[in-house]
N, C-alpha and C positions, 0 to 999 in steps of 0.2 A: 374205694372200699380196700382195695389191696394195702394201700398205705397204712390204714388202721390196723389191718391184721398183722402186717410186718412189724409195726410198732409194738403191738402185743406180744408177738412171738419173740421180739429182741429183749423185752423187759420182763417176760413172764417168769423165768426162774428167780430172778431177783425179787420180783413183786411177790411171788408166792412165799419166798423165805421171810419177807419182813411184814406182809400184810395180815391183818386180822382175818378170820373166817367171813365176817360180814363184808369186809372190803373185797375179798375175793369173789364172793357170790355176786356182788354188786357189779363188779367189772366183767366177770364171766357172763352174766345176764346181758349186759350192754353189748359185748361181742357177739353173743347169739342173735341179738337184734340186728346188729350189723350184717351178719350172715343172712338173716331172714330179708332184709332189705335188698341185699345184694342179689339173693334168688329171685325177688320179685321183679327187680330190674330186669334180670335176664329173661324172665317169663314174658314180661311186657315186650321186650324187644323181639322175642321169638314170635309171639302173637301177632305184633305189628308187621313183622317181615312177611309171615305166612298170609296176612291179609293183603299186603301190597302186592305180592307177586301172584295172587290168584287172578285167573282170567277175567272174572266179572268185577264190575266196579263195587266199592263198598255200598252196603245197603244200610237201612236203619239199624238192623240188628248188630252189624258189624261196628258201626259207629258207637252204639250204646255200650258194645263190650269194651271198645277202646277207652271211652269216657269213664266207664266204671273202673277199669283198671288204673286209669290215670288217677282218679280220685283216691283210690285205694293206696296207690304209690305215695302220693302226696300225703296222706294221712299217716302211713307208716313212717315215712321221712320226717314228719313233724314230731311224731312220738319219740323217735330216735334222737332228733335234736334236743328235745326237752330231757330225756334220759341223760344225754351227754352233758347238759348243762348241770343237771342234779350231781353227776359224778364230779365234774370240775368243782363245784361248789362245795360238795362234801369231802372229797379227797384232796383236790387242787394243790396248793403250794406245799402243805405238809407232807403228802406223799411224794410229790415230785422231789423234794429235799431229801427224804428218806431214801428214795431210789438212788439219788446221786451221792448219798453219804454225808450230806450236809447236816450237821447237828445245830439244832436251834440254840439260841442263847441260854435258854433254860437247861438244856441237856449239857451244854459245854461247861457249865459251872459245877 
């Protein structure tokens, strides 16, 4: 997740300068979801660590909690993957070229 955030920070100023409001909202929403997934991963790790170091063995309630958290983590990760695919499809090469200052053949003429 840190890599994605670093990329966003590195390109944010240029992106904000050239992107439409809709494009900015789309990408901002995506990175909010990245942050949400990152927080969920951290929460899952903390819960798992707390359960692993407790003196008693995992009971059925503990296992259900871990299973439910794991299922939620998979669900959020899949939603984020789909959102990422939509962004790449919607913005994709055109935005990448704009960020790099590459003009399309239509603009060059």
